[in-house]
Backbone bond lengths (Angstrom), bond angles and torsions (degrees), N, CA, C in turn:
res aa  C-N    CA-C-N  psi(-1)  N-CA   C-N-CA  omega(-1)  CA-C   N-CA-C  phi
1 M - - - 1.467 - - 1.524 109.16 -
2 Q 1.337 116.65 122.21 1.449 120.43 -179.20 1.522 110.01 -88.84
3 H 1.326 114.10 141.57 1.465 119.89 -173.74 1.521 110.57 -98.00
4 R 1.336 116.55 127.35 1.455 121.80 176.79 1.517 109.67 -93.10
5 M 1.337 116.71 124.22 1.455 122.13 -174.76 1.524 111.52 -75.52
6 G 1.339 114.83 153.44 1.443 122.24 171.05 1.509 110.89 -106.75
7 P 1.336 117.91 177.55 1.470 121.43 -178.07 1.515 112.60 -70.88
8 G 1.344 115.23 157.23 1.457 121.07 177.48 1.509 111.13 143.87
9 P 1.328 117.63 -178.32 1.463 120.74 178.03 1.527 110.89 -68.78
10 L 1.317 115.47 148.22 1.464 120.44 178.96 1.521 111.15 -71.50
11 L 1.354 117.01 -41.35 1.459 122.71 -174.10 1.518 110.35 -117.79
12 D 1.343 115.31 149.07 1.459 119.90 176.31 1.529 110.19 -90.70
13 A 1.310 117.14 -172.54 1.468 121.70 -175.83 1.524 112.59 -64.95
14 R 1.335 117.16 -19.73 1.475 120.94 178.31 1.523 112.36 -94.41
15 G 1.332 117.32 3.58 1.451 121.01 -179.22 1.512 113.90 78.59
16 R 1.323 117.41 23.20 1.460 122.02 179.84 1.524 109.66 -107.72
17 L 1.323 116.03 152.28 1.456 120.23 177.84 1.518 110.56 -57.99
18 T 1.310 116.15 132.34 1.462 119.80 177.21 1.519 111.76 -77.62
19 E 1.338 116.64 -29.35 1.460 119.40 -172.95 1.528 110.47 -161.19
20 P 1.322 119.14 93.03 1.462 119.82 173.96 1.533 110.04 -62.85
21 G 1.325 115.84 147.03 1.454 119.21 178.03 1.512 111.83 155.01
22 W 1.339 115.35 -164.19 1.458 121.89 -176.32 1.518 110.17 -127.01
23 A 1.346 114.60 164.29 1.457 121.32 176.95 1.522 108.06 -158.68
24 T 1.327 115.91 172.12 1.463 121.23 177.09 1.527 111.71 -113.02
25 A 1.333 116.19 11.90 1.459 122.33 175.89 1.520 107.62 -152.29
26 E 1.329 116.59 166.77 1.462 121.24 -179.62 1.533 109.29 -77.22
27 V 1.326 115.41 80.76 1.471 120.30 -174.85 1.527 112.20 -85.28
28 K 1.315 117.54 -25.92 1.463 121.33 -179.16 1.528 110.46 -97.66
29 T 1.314 115.43 141.15 1.460 121.71 -179.88 1.522 110.04 -96.13
30 Y 1.318 115.44 116.87 1.465 121.71 177.70 1.520 109.63 -90.38
31 A 1.326 116.68 132.65 1.461 122.15 176.73 1.519 108.76 -133.72
32 R 1.310 116.50 121.33 1.463 121.01 -179.51 1.529 111.19 -58.35
33 A 1.318 116.97 -34.87 1.463 120.73 -178.67 1.520 112.79 -66.72
34 A 1.327 117.17 -19.97 1.464 120.45 -179.27 1.525 112.91 -82.73
35 V 1.331 117.73 -10.79 1.463 121.61 -179.74 1.525 108.84 -72.75
36 K 1.323 117.35 130.58 1.464 121.96 -177.32 1.533 112.93 -105.51
37 A 1.310 117.21 -2.26 1.464 120.72 177.84 1.524 110.24 -82.43
38 P 1.337 119.05 162.84 1.470 120.99 175.98 1.524 111.40 -57.43
39 K 1.333 116.44 147.38 1.460 120.87 -176.24 1.527 112.46 -58.54
40 W 1.308 118.05 -32.63 1.454 119.93 -177.02 1.526 112.11 -73.34
41 R 1.354 117.90 -12.05 1.459 120.57 176.83 1.530 111.52 -86.83
42 L 1.327 118.48 -14.91 1.458 122.19 -175.68 1.532 110.15 -81.89
43 K 1.326 115.46 129.33 1.465 122.13 179.44 1.531 108.81 -119.59
44 E 1.335 115.60 129.03 1.458 120.84 179.97 1.532 108.85 -135.51
45 W 1.337 116.41 134.90 1.460 118.30 178.00 1.520 112.00 -154.73
46 D 1.341 114.35 154.67 1.457 124.45 166.32 1.528 106.37 -122.95
47 Y 1.322 115.45 125.13 1.467 121.45 -179.21 1.523 108.41 -128.16
48 Y 1.319 116.14 131.38 1.462 121.50 175.74 1.524 109.15 -121.14
49 A 1.331 115.85 136.56 1.460 122.31 168.36 1.519 107.29 -122.55
50 V 1.332 116.01 127.51 1.456 122.58 -179.62 1.521 107.23 -122.13
51 L 1.344 116.54 119.08 1.457 120.62 -172.36 1.518 111.21 -123.66
52 G 1.327 115.17 130.51 1.452 122.75 169.16 1.513 109.26 -113.82
53 P 1.322 118.64 176.22 1.473 119.96 -175.84 1.519 114.31 -60.60
54 R 1.339 117.55 -30.43 1.470 120.47 -173.29 1.522 114.50 -111.65
55 F 1.347 117.11 -17.26 1.460 118.94 -176.44 1.520 109.44 -157.42
56 G 1.346 115.20 165.95 1.456 120.19 -178.90 1.519 111.34 -151.41
57 L 1.335 114.48 158.53 1.459 122.64 -179.23 1.522 108.78 -129.87
58 A 1.318 116.64 137.56 1.463 121.78 174.65 1.524 108.90 -128.50
59 L 1.346 115.70 134.76 1.461 121.76 -177.71 1.521 109.05 -134.28
60 T 1.337 116.61 138.17 1.456 121.79 -178.40 1.516 110.88 -136.33
61 V 1.330 116.12 135.75 1.461 122.32 164.36 1.518 106.16 -123.31
62 A 1.327 117.30 123.21 1.463 121.27 -176.04 1.515 110.78 -137.73
63 D 1.328 115.02 138.47 1.469 123.11 170.67 1.523 106.10 -117.19
64 N 1.321 115.77 100.99 1.459 121.13 -177.07 1.531 112.57 -100.00
65 G 1.325 116.85 26.94 1.456 120.77 176.82 1.500 112.21 84.76
66 Y 1.306 117.08 -80.85 1.462 121.31 -179.65 1.525 111.96 -84.88
67 M 1.350 117.27 -9.00 1.459 119.74 -176.77 1.529 109.81 -149.21
68 G 1.331 115.72 127.82 1.453 120.82 172.72 1.509 109.72 -100.02
69 L 1.334 116.79 152.63 1.456 120.65 -174.42 1.518 110.70 -142.74
70 L 1.323 115.77 131.97 1.451 123.52 163.14 1.524 106.32 -115.40
71 A 1.334 116.49 125.59 1.457 119.62 -175.59 1.517 110.26 -133.75
72 T 1.327 114.90 143.31 1.450 123.14 176.86 1.519 108.78 -129.82
73 A 1.328 115.47 155.42 1.465 119.56 173.72 1.517 108.52 -155.54
74 W 1.315 114.97 140.89 1.458 121.45 175.72 1.526 108.36 -123.09
75 M 1.333 116.26 125.65 1.451 122.06 -179.94 1.522 109.88 -112.14
76 D 1.322 116.07 128.25 1.462 122.95 174.68 1.526 106.57 -108.38
77 F 1.331 116.68 106.49 1.458 120.17 -173.42 1.523 112.44 -77.63
78 E 1.324 117.31 -20.14 1.460 119.36 175.81 1.521 110.79 -78.41
79 A 1.323 116.74 -42.30 1.469 120.90 177.64 1.528 111.89 -82.08
80 K 1.337 117.23 -12.12 1.470 123.68 -178.17 1.529 110.90 59.00
81 T 1.330 114.67 51.03 1.465 120.41 179.25 1.520 109.92 -128.75
82 A 1.322 115.14 153.06 1.465 122.64 174.16 1.523 107.60 -136.61
83 T 1.331 115.92 128.23 1.460 121.95 -178.60 1.517 108.97 -120.28
84 N 1.328 116.50 125.79 1.458 122.75 -176.79 1.524 111.40 -104.37
85 G 1.330 115.04 150.12 1.454 122.22 169.81 1.515 108.99 -137.38
86 A 1.326 117.77 148.27 1.465 119.47 -177.72 1.516 110.76 -156.73
87 A 1.325 114.00 152.00 1.461 122.24 171.72 1.519 107.36 -138.08
88 M 1.326 116.77 135.91 1.455 121.78 -178.29 1.523 110.48 -118.40
89 L 1.318 115.57 152.27 1.461 120.99 173.13 1.525 108.28 -136.99
90 G 1.321 115.24 148.82 1.449 119.92 -172.38 1.518 114.20 -88.38
91 F 1.318 115.96 135.78 1.466 125.38 169.36 1.530 114.07 48.24
92 P 1.334 118.00 58.40 1.471 118.63 176.60 1.526 112.41 -69.07
93 M 1.338 117.66 -33.06 1.475 122.45 172.86 1.529 112.79 50.01
94 G 1.335 116.97 43.13 1.453 121.00 178.63 1.506 115.16 92.30
95 R 1.348 117.74 -8.07 1.463 120.06 -176.16 1.523 113.30 -72.07
96 M 1.333 118.29 -11.14 1.450 120.13 177.40 1.528 111.11 -74.04
97 G 1.324 116.56 -14.64 1.455 120.95 171.11 1.516 114.97 66.10
98 L 1.335 117.95 37.77 1.460 119.39 177.63 1.525 110.17 -63.61
99 P 1.324 118.17 139.63 1.470 120.68 -174.82 1.522 112.33 -60.35
100 E 1.326 115.47 151.04 1.457 121.46 178.91 1.528 112.30 -87.40
101 T 1.320 116.39 3.37 1.455 122.40 177.00 1.517 109.09 -141.59
102 A 1.322 116.10 152.13 1.463 120.40 174.33 1.517 111.54 -85.89
103 E 1.331 117.05 -2.65 1.459 122.02 -174.28 1.520 112.98 -89.81
104 A 1.322 118.47 -20.03 1.462 121.43 -175.01 1.522 108.84 -158.98
105 G 1.339 114.61 166.72 1.459 119.71 177.17 1.512 111.93 98.12
106 D 1.314 116.67 115.69 1.460 121.31 -179.76 1.521 110.76 -85.53
107 I 1.313 115.44 153.04 1.464 123.01 174.31 1.517 107.76 -116.27
108 V 1.322 117.23 123.06 1.461 122.92 174.99 1.519 107.15 -132.70
109 Q 1.321 116.54 113.60 1.460 121.73 -177.17 1.522 109.89 -135.51
110 A 1.337 116.09 138.82 1.460 121.79 176.62 1.523 108.04 -138.40
111 H 1.317 116.37 116.82 1.469 121.89 179.67 1.528 108.15 -151.16
112 G 1.305 116.25 144.43 1.457 122.02 170.44 1.521 114.77 53.57
113 G 1.330 117.29 35.98 1.452 119.62 178.11 1.516 115.12 83.87
114 I 1.333 117.67 8.57 1.470 121.95 177.96 1.524 108.37 -121.34
115 R 1.305 116.32 132.98 1.465 122.02 172.06 1.523 108.84 -121.72
116 L 1.326 115.84 124.49 1.457 121.72 178.26 1.526 109.43 -125.50
117 E 1.310 115.51 137.91 1.458 122.05 175.29 1.526 108.74 -131.20
118 F 1.319 116.43 125.49 1.457 123.28 173.60 1.528 106.22 -117.69
119 R 1.327 116.23 109.25 1.461 119.98 -171.67 1.531 111.05 -122.43
120 H 1.343 115.00 142.09 1.456 121.27 173.51 1.523 108.99 -86.90
121 E 1.326 116.04 135.60 1.446 122.08 175.16 1.531 108.46 -137.76
122 A 1.314 116.73 166.03 1.455 120.69 178.05 1.527 109.60 -57.58
123 G 1.304 115.54 123.27 1.459 120.17 177.32 1.499 116.20 85.60
124 G 1.351 118.13 1.03 1.456 117.34 179.60 1.513 114.17 168.07
125 R 1.315 114.95 -151.37 1.463 123.35 -175.13 1.524 109.15 -135.20
126 R 1.324 115.91 146.13 1.460 120.99 178.40 1.530 109.57 -117.43
127 L 1.325 115.52 129.07 1.462 122.56 177.68 1.521 108.73 -109.57
128 I 1.321 116.00 130.64 1.464 121.97 178.80 1.525 108.05 -128.78
129 V 1.322 116.16 130.89 1.459 121.62 179.52 1.516 109.12 -132.58
130 D 1.333 115.15 140.52 1.459 121.29 174.87 1.521 108.09 -146.44
131 Q 1.332 116.49 112.39 1.460 122.42 179.65 1.528 108.63 -139.42
132 P 1.331 117.88 88.23 1.470 120.35 -177.08 1.525 113.40 -59.64
133 G 1.330 117.90 -31.40 1.456 120.14 -176.48 1.511 114.92 -88.00
134 F 1.317 118.61 6.26 1.465 121.73 -176.99 1.530 111.48 -58.14
135 D 1.308 115.92 136.58 1.460 123.69 176.64 1.522 111.72 53.63
136 G 1.336 114.52 55.25 1.454 119.78 175.54 1.509 114.84 69.10
137 G 1.335 116.82 26.36 1.453 120.68 177.63 1.519 114.66 99.38
138 K 1.322 117.77 2.12 1.468 119.53 177.73 1.522 111.24 -68.63
139 G 1.333 116.25 -33.73 1.449 120.82 174.70 1.516 114.09 91.88
140 L 1.326 114.28 146.56 1.466 123.37 177.10 1.518 107.30 -138.89
141 K 1.333 116.80 121.18 1.457 120.37 -176.66 1.522 108.03 -150.18
142 G 1.347 116.24 134.36 1.446 117.26 179.15 1.503 113.77 -176.63
143 E 1.330 114.01 174.35 1.455 122.28 -179.67 1.525 107.78 -147.19
144 I 1.330 116.01 129.15 1.463 121.58 -177.87 1.522 108.89 -133.36
145 F 1.324 116.08 134.83 1.458 120.95 173.08 1.520 108.89 -103.89
146 L 1.333 116.21 127.65 1.454 123.16 178.44 1.521 109.01 -105.11
147 R 1.305 116.25 115.83 1.456 120.61 179.61 1.527 110.21 -74.60
148 Q 1.321 115.96 133.85 1.462 120.37 179.76 1.532 109.97 -133.99
149 P 1.325 117.02 83.75 1.461 119.42 173.54 1.524 109.70 -70.54
150 P 1.330 119.26 167.99 1.470 119.94 176.07 1.521 110.61 -57.05
151 M 1.334 116.64 124.61 1.458 120.60 -178.51 1.523 109.63 -164.78
152 D 1.338 114.62 161.64 1.453 120.78 178.20 1.522 110.66 -72.66
153 R 1.327 114.64 160.97 1.455 122.59 175.50 1.527 108.89 -142.10
154 M 1.316 116.85 169.06 1.452 121.54 174.61 1.521 109.32 -92.00
155 V 1.331 116.67 122.56 1.458 122.64 177.14 1.518 107.64 -128.75
156 I 1.328 116.93 134.05 1.462 120.41 -179.80 1.527 110.17 -147.01
157 A 1.307 116.07 141.63 1.465 123.35 173.21 1.520 107.55 -117.82
158 T 1.325 115.95 116.57 1.466 121.94 -171.98 1.522 110.61 -119.35
159 P 1.347 118.53 126.25 1.469 120.80 171.96 1.527 110.84 -87.06
160 F 1.333 115.88 170.81 1.459 122.08 176.14 1.523 108.94 -118.47
161 P 1.337 118.59 137.47 1.464 120.81 179.65 1.531 111.71 -61.06
162 N 1.310 116.03 139.15 1.474 123.16 174.13 1.529 113.14 60.74
163 A 1.324 116.86 21.83 1.462 121.34 177.01 1.526 107.42 -143.08
164 P 1.331 117.64 79.44 1.470 120.49 -169.18 1.521 115.00 -62.21
165 R 1.343 118.40 -23.50 1.463 119.88 179.71 1.525 112.77 -98.90
166 A 1.311 116.50 6.82 1.462 121.03 174.94 1.525 109.11 -94.09
167 F 1.332 115.88 144.93 1.463 121.39 -179.42 1.513 108.71 -164.35
168 Y 1.328 115.05 163.77 1.454 120.76 171.07 1.522 108.53 -137.00
169 Y 1.340 115.57 121.55 1.457 122.49 177.02 1.516 106.88 -109.96
170 N 1.338 116.69 116.83 1.454 121.04 -168.27 1.524 110.64 -132.02
171 Q 1.339 114.72 139.32 1.454 121.17 172.74 1.525 108.64 -128.75
172 K 1.323 115.61 135.01 1.460 121.93 174.63 1.531 107.01 -122.72
173 I 1.329 116.00 122.38 1.456 121.50 179.24 1.518 107.98 -113.50
174 N 1.318 116.72 109.17 1.462 123.78 -177.37 1.533 111.09 -94.14
175 C 1.331 114.26 173.68 1.462 122.94 168.07 1.528 113.69 61.60
176 L 1.331 116.60 38.98 1.457 121.81 177.01 1.531 108.48 -90.76
177 A 1.328 117.67 100.87 1.461 121.56 -178.56 1.529 109.87 -60.04
178 A 1.331 116.33 131.59 1.463 122.10 -169.00 1.529 111.00 -111.64
179 E 1.348 114.58 134.05 1.453 120.70 177.31 1.522 108.90 -137.86
180 G 1.336 115.99 129.50 1.454 119.15 178.62 1.509 111.65 159.78
181 E 1.334 114.39 -167.11 1.453 120.86 -174.66 1.522 109.71 -139.64
182 V 1.319 115.51 139.66 1.456 122.34 174.90 1.527 108.27 -128.76
183 V 1.317 115.25 132.61 1.461 120.79 178.86 1.524 108.08 -106.76
184 V 1.315 116.29 122.28 1.467 122.59 179.26 1.517 108.05 -123.85
185 G 1.324 115.67 117.90 1.455 119.14 179.66 1.520 113.43 57.20
186 G 1.327 117.02 33.95 1.456 121.34 178.68 1.523 114.77 85.94
187 T 1.335 118.19 -7.05 1.464 122.08 179.58 1.523 109.92 -98.82
188 R 1.331 115.97 129.71 1.462 121.41 -178.37 1.528 110.30 -88.97
189 H 1.324 114.07 136.19 1.462 120.99 179.09 1.524 108.26 -126.81
190 R 1.338 116.99 126.24 1.450 121.96 -178.64 1.527 110.65 -100.12
191 F 1.333 115.35 134.13 1.452 121.75 171.26 1.528 108.19 -99.27
192 D 1.325 116.43 120.32 1.455 123.93 -177.13 1.527 108.75 -102.14
193 P 1.348 118.78 123.15 1.462 120.25 -176.57 1.520 114.20 -64.05
194 A 1.327 117.89 -11.23 1.459 120.32 175.77 1.523 112.15 -77.45
195 E 1.346 116.55 -14.27 1.461 118.56 -176.22 1.525 114.31 -144.43
196 A 1.335 118.15 -1.63 1.466 121.73 -179.14 1.524 109.51 -118.59
197 F 1.340 116.01 137.19 1.455 120.93 -176.06 1.520 110.84 -140.57
198 G 1.340 114.78 148.87 1.448 121.03 178.89 1.513 111.78 -115.85
199 V 1.329 114.72 163.29 1.461 122.47 173.28 1.523 107.86 -136.03
200 L 1.315 116.11 141.13 1.466 122.55 173.87 1.517 108.79 -106.31
201 D 1.328 115.67 130.62 1.469 123.46 169.25 1.524 106.66 -110.78
202 W 1.340 115.38 106.90 1.467 122.54 -178.29 1.523 106.97 -109.05
203 G 1.335 116.46 114.70 1.461 119.79 -175.47 1.513 112.45 -129.46
204 R 1.346 115.73 136.31 1.455 122.94 175.78 1.526 107.33 -139.62
205 G 1.335 117.24 128.89 1.456 116.71 179.48 1.502 114.78 179.15
206 V 1.305 114.51 165.58 1.460 124.15 172.00 1.525 106.50 -103.54
207 W 1.331 116.56 114.93 1.459 121.76 -174.17 1.529 110.81 -101.56
208 T 1.306 115.38 150.80 1.456 120.81 167.76 1.532 108.51 -75.78
209 Y 1.327 116.03 170.69 1.462 120.80 -167.07 1.533 113.79 -68.80
210 D 1.318 118.79 -45.08 1.465 122.12 -168.43 1.525 109.99 -121.68
211 N 1.325 116.74 112.95 1.460 121.30 -179.09 1.521 110.71 -143.45
212 T 1.331 115.53 148.93 1.458 122.50 169.29 1.519 107.80 -126.40
213 W 1.344 116.39 128.52 1.455 117.74 179.57 1.528 110.77 -122.95
214 Y 1.316 113.78 158.84 1.457 123.49 176.98 1.524 107.68 -125.50
215 W 1.333 115.66 130.73 1.462 120.27 -177.13 1.516 109.03 -141.54
216 G 1.330 115.54 139.88 1.450 121.29 174.20 1.515 110.19 -137.28
217 S 1.329 116.36 147.12 1.459 120.87 -177.37 1.516 109.42 -155.90
218 A 1.328 115.74 145.53 1.461 121.06 174.35 1.515 108.46 -154.66
219 S 1.315 116.04 149.35 1.457 122.98 176.41 1.520 108.36 -145.08
220 G 1.335 115.39 143.58 1.450 119.76 179.27 1.507 110.52 177.27
221 L 1.319 115.66 -153.21 1.454 122.23 177.98 1.525 109.27 -118.16
222 V 1.321 116.43 134.28 1.462 123.25 173.73 1.518 106.95 -123.32
223 D 1.314 116.22 116.18 1.473 121.70 -174.61 1.532 110.65 54.27
224 G 1.326 115.39 37.60 1.449 121.52 177.59 1.513 115.57 78.31
225 R 1.328 117.73 5.33 1.468 121.94 -177.05 1.525 110.00 -111.37
226 P 1.350 118.34 139.06 1.470 120.21 177.99 1.520 110.85 -59.62
227 F 1.331 115.38 126.93 1.460 121.83 -176.47 1.526 108.70 -140.32
228 G 1.302 116.35 144.18 1.454 121.01 175.05 1.515 110.77 -163.24
229 F 1.321 114.83 173.06 1.463 118.75 175.78 1.517 110.23 -154.00
230 N 1.333 114.11 158.97 1.460 122.70 172.53 1.519 107.54 -130.91
231 I 1.325 117.02 128.22 1.459 121.87 177.63 1.523 108.50 -133.86
232 G 1.329 116.94 151.02 1.457 119.72 178.40 1.512 112.92 177.91
233 H 1.324 114.54 163.18 1.463 121.91 175.48 1.525 108.02 -172.52
234 G 1.326 115.88 179.21 1.452 119.60 169.55 1.508 116.09 122.57
235 F 1.332 119.49 -14.73 1.467 119.97 -176.76 1.520 108.86 -143.98
236 G 1.314 115.09 157.65 1.456 120.98 173.91 1.518 113.86 72.59
237 D 1.322 114.64 179.82 1.459 123.20 178.02 1.522 107.90 -96.26
238 T 1.328 116.63 103.88 1.460 121.06 -176.49 1.524 112.45 -99.61
239 S 1.329 117.05 22.04 1.469 119.33 -179.61 1.519 112.37 -65.32
240 A 1.353 118.00 -25.69 1.463 120.21 179.39 1.517 112.13 -83.62
241 A 1.320 117.78 -25.33 1.467 120.24 -177.43 1.520 110.18 -174.64
242 S 1.329 115.11 150.08 1.460 122.01 167.18 1.530 108.07 -100.41
243 E 1.328 115.94 169.13 1.465 120.17 178.51 1.525 111.63 -98.66
244 N 1.316 117.24 17.16 1.460 121.43 -173.39 1.529 110.99 -88.36
245 M 1.333 115.05 124.72 1.450 120.22 -173.19 1.527 109.53 -156.08
246 V 1.329 115.75 142.91 1.461 123.46 175.61 1.519 108.05 -113.14
247 F 1.338 116.74 144.45 1.461 121.88 179.85 1.530 109.90 -124.31
248 L 1.311 116.57 131.05 1.460 122.09 175.46 1.521 108.05 -138.12
249 D 1.328 116.36 124.80 1.469 121.86 -177.44 1.523 111.79 53.61
250 G 1.334 116.70 35.29 1.453 121.59 176.65 1.518 115.27 80.44
251 V 1.327 118.11 5.09 1.466 122.57 -179.04 1.522 109.41 -109.61
252 A 1.333 116.31 132.08 1.463 122.00 -177.67 1.522 111.40 -85.10
253 H 1.333 114.83 145.44 1.457 123.00 174.22 1.522 106.33 -128.04
254 K 1.326 117.11 115.07 1.473 122.11 -172.51 1.513 111.21 -80.04
255 L 1.332 115.26 132.79 1.457 122.95 178.06 1.529 110.27 -107.10
256 G 1.322 115.61 167.67 1.457 121.39 174.93 1.519 111.22 -86.76
257 E 1.327 116.43 -131.55 1.461 120.77 -179.44 1.523 110.37 -89.19
258 V 1.330 116.42 138.58 1.457 122.80 175.68 1.518 108.63 -118.25
259 T 1.313 116.62 132.09 1.463 122.76 179.49 1.520 110.04 -105.31
260 F 1.335 115.34 133.71 1.455 122.10 175.94 1.525 108.05 -93.11
261 H 1.338 116.48 122.35 1.464 121.59 175.97 1.519 107.35 -106.27
262 L 1.328 116.03 99.88 1.455 120.56 -179.42 1.522 110.22 -84.94
263 P 1.338 117.59 148.96 1.464 119.27 175.50 1.517 110.49 -64.95
264 K 1.331 115.56 165.68 1.477 119.94 -177.18 1.515 111.01 -54.63
265 G 1.302 117.15 -46.35 1.459 121.54 170.48 1.516 106.85 -94.62
266 A 1.326 117.35 93.63 1.461 121.73 -164.29 1.523 113.37 -55.92
267 H 1.324 117.14 -27.45 1.464 119.34 -173.48 1.522 111.22 -127.29
268 D 1.330 115.97 31.70 1.457 119.67 -178.31 1.526 112.86 -98.55
269 G 1.324 116.60 11.84 1.456 119.89 178.43 1.509 114.64 94.44
270 G 1.326 117.56 -1.73 1.456 120.61 179.04 1.513 112.04 -74.41
271 P 1.328 118.05 161.81 1.468 121.24 -178.17 1.527 112.03 -70.04
272 W 1.326 115.59 147.42 1.456 123.75 171.88 1.527 107.83 -101.27
273 R 1.348 115.13 164.23 1.460 120.55 176.59 1.523 108.75 -140.35
274 F 1.328 116.53 147.64 1.467 122.18 -177.99 1.525 108.97 -132.73
275 T 1.325 115.51 134.48 1.455 121.32 176.65 1.529 108.68 -133.91
276 S 1.327 116.57 158.15 1.459 120.73 179.72 1.521 110.19 -127.08
277 N 1.337 115.65 152.13 1.456 120.17 -178.49 1.518 112.85 -69.76
278 D 1.340 117.56 -18.21 1.462 120.84 178.45 1.533 112.68 -101.74
279 G 1.344 116.43 4.14 1.456 120.78 177.69 1.512 114.74 71.82
280 R 1.347 117.57 12.54 1.462 120.43 -174.00 1.521 113.67 -100.31
281 F 1.314 116.89 -1.20 1.465 119.63 177.69 1.522 107.55 -141.13
282 E 1.309 115.97 102.16 1.462 122.54 -178.90 1.518 106.52 -128.95
283 M 1.324 116.05 110.53 1.461 119.18 -168.16 1.525 110.99 -144.73
284 S 1.321 115.37 146.41 1.462 122.22 167.26 1.521 108.23 -109.25
285 F 1.331 115.70 161.15 1.459 121.25 -175.02 1.518 108.43 -143.14
286 E 1.336 115.42 120.06 1.458 121.49 178.58 1.524 109.43 -101.56
287 P 1.342 118.31 111.20 1.469 120.97 -178.27 1.524 112.86 -65.61
288 I 1.335 114.51 147.66 1.466 122.12 170.99 1.523 110.25 -109.47
289 V 1.346 116.11 -51.61 1.459 120.05 -178.03 1.524 109.35 -150.46
290 D 1.310 116.00 141.60 1.462 123.20 177.19 1.519 108.66 -98.87
291 R 1.347 115.61 112.86 1.458 120.23 172.69 1.529 106.85 -84.83
292 A 1.308 116.31 94.04 1.454 122.05 -174.16 1.512 111.20 -103.50
293 S 1.333 115.48 145.63 1.463 121.04 172.32 1.516 107.79 -150.42
294 A 1.330 115.48 151.15 1.457 119.88 -177.10 1.520 110.63 -146.67
295 T 1.323 115.38 132.06 1.462 123.13 171.21 1.508 107.21 -130.52
296 D 1.315 116.84 121.06 1.460 120.36 -178.46 1.523 108.85 -134.50
297 L 1.330 114.77 99.53 1.457 121.10 179.22 1.525 111.17 -111.18
298 G 1.330 115.29 26.75 1.456 119.42 -179.30 1.511 111.06 82.70
299 I 1.317 116.38 -92.94 1.458 119.89 -178.38 1.533 111.47 -68.96
300 L 1.341 116.97 -26.77 1.460 122.06 175.73 1.517 108.55 -111.10
301 R 1.342 115.37 127.84 1.460 118.72 -174.05 1.523 109.26 -149.58
302 S 1.339 116.62 133.55 1.454 121.84 174.73 1.517 108.50 -142.06
303 I 1.330 116.34 114.71 1.452 122.86 179.10 1.526 107.02 -118.19
304 Q 1.338 116.37 114.34 1.455 120.49 -172.32 1.520 111.16 -122.55
305 H 1.326 114.98 133.09 1.456 122.13 172.49 1.518 107.48 -130.17
306 Q 1.309 115.89 100.76 1.459 121.43 174.36 1.524 106.46 -103.39
307 V 1.329 115.26 109.11 1.456 121.71 -171.95 1.527 109.09 -103.12
308 F 1.322 116.31 120.94 1.459 121.95 178.94 1.522 109.15 -94.45
309 G 1.313 115.46 141.10 1.458 119.84 -178.48 1.515 111.25 -176.33
310 R 1.338 115.66 -157.18 1.465 120.70 -174.30 1.526 111.24 -126.76
311 F 1.325 114.44 134.08 1.461 122.75 -179.35 1.530 110.16 -98.05
312 S 1.333 115.43 140.27 1.464 121.86 173.44 1.520 108.65 -140.59
313 G 1.327 116.34 142.66 1.453 120.13 179.57 1.505 111.39 155.99
314 A 1.335 115.68 -142.44 1.458 120.70 -177.30 1.515 109.94 -144.29
315 V 1.344 115.35 147.24 1.461 121.77 174.99 1.524 108.41 -130.20
316 G 1.338 115.60 149.40 1.451 121.47 178.38 1.518 111.02 -108.35
317 L 1.317 116.74 131.75 1.456 122.43 178.68 1.531 109.90 -87.01
318 D 1.327 115.81 172.18 1.460 120.77 -176.61 1.523 112.40 -62.03
319 D 1.338 117.78 -29.82 1.467 120.64 -178.34 1.519 113.44 -88.79
320 G 1.339 117.12 6.50 1.453 121.37 178.93 1.512 114.67 94.32
321 T 1.336 117.69 -9.43 1.461 120.84 177.09 1.525 110.24 -64.69
322 R 1.335 116.48 138.82 1.457 120.87 176.51 1.521 109.28 -112.11
323 L 1.325 115.10 133.79 1.455 122.22 179.16 1.519 109.74 -108.06
324 R 1.312 115.87 137.43 1.453 120.95 174.19 1.523 109.03 -90.79
325 I 1.317 116.66 130.42 1.468 123.06 -179.07 1.527 108.36 -113.89
326 D 1.330 116.51 128.66 1.464 120.72 -178.52 1.523 109.90 -130.01
327 N 1.321 115.99 115.06 1.470 122.97 171.89 1.524 112.67 55.73
328 L 1.321 116.48 46.41 1.465 121.57 177.75 1.527 108.96 -82.46
329 L 1.330 116.64 124.43 1.458 121.50 -176.45 1.528 110.52 -73.37
330 G 1.323 115.77 134.40 1.458 121.27 177.82 1.517 110.31 -171.10
331 F 1.330 116.00 -154.23 1.467 119.57 179.92 1.517 110.19 -150.84
332 A 1.316 113.91 159.65 1.459 122.31 172.29 1.517 106.74 -138.45
333 E 1.332 116.37 142.32 1.460 117.94 -174.25 1.523 112.34 -140.06
334 E 1.331 112.53 154.43 1.457 122.99 169.75 1.521 107.15 -125.01
335 V 1.334 116.56 123.00 1.458 121.38 -176.79 1.523 108.74 -130.08
336 E 1.327 115.47 127.53 1.462 121.91 176.64 1.534 108.50 -112.10
337 N 1.333 115.99 122.34 1.461 120.12 -179.90 1.524 110.45 -126.18
338 R 1.323 115.07 131.20 1.461 122.28 164.30 1.523 105.25 -118.55
339 W 1.334 114.82 102.68 1.467 120.30 -170.92 1.496 112.91 -146.80
């Protein structure tokens, strides 16, 4: 039985989760001052992925305590390529000032030749990127508006076993229709809100040292209706709730556990498969391109495979209705962090 959270503070006076569970809105109030773990253990990030039929953009601003990160990526689904850009800064320890809520607060960061702006506006969010040195000097520059009408989202508060002051508070907002233009290497690319959609991954938490997570997400139109999903597992104590949720017309449908079945060579381009314990999420996934990155400094290690591709299968809604999904663009990832 999954527990649905009510309103209130996220952490108690001892820095422990007041109520593990899930919700469809930001019901818990996160406060950096309430965290009782060392500052270098606190990880905070905003990540956006915006995908159209032929290309996609990913942007990240992260304050991981001992390391800050600005990251960019451009995916060309026709050429089957992914190009990454990144800038790091040492020991920000909260000085990057990431908002304590996903509902308000702009992010403006410029480091190492990358400038990123994540701004709230009436009716949605605006993403601005400027990186003249991207891809060996070809350059990456653009502005995208993500429409966000009133709608449900995936919210989860997850504890970690044997680490009472560790937690992860996560929000995923799917189905953000995207409109704008990005220039890569002098070529202009238009995002059309009739066919391009974004997702926000908003994460705040104190993590344990060694974790591997699995995450999948897709947004688009099914029979002309806004549809998306969030699936994942792999870390923390999820006995109170999973992060698995389907969205149709802005309404969430809660799922149970979803298992990721990776091919023998997990990142060799072979198909993935997904099954759920309640039979409501049965999907195959055909990869297009693996956006891979690796940092291995011994004690610090991050191995990431974010694989973009197309999902096909069936999902079950809360009322028993089953939807057929055909070639829905999204991604599935395996990430190993020792941090």
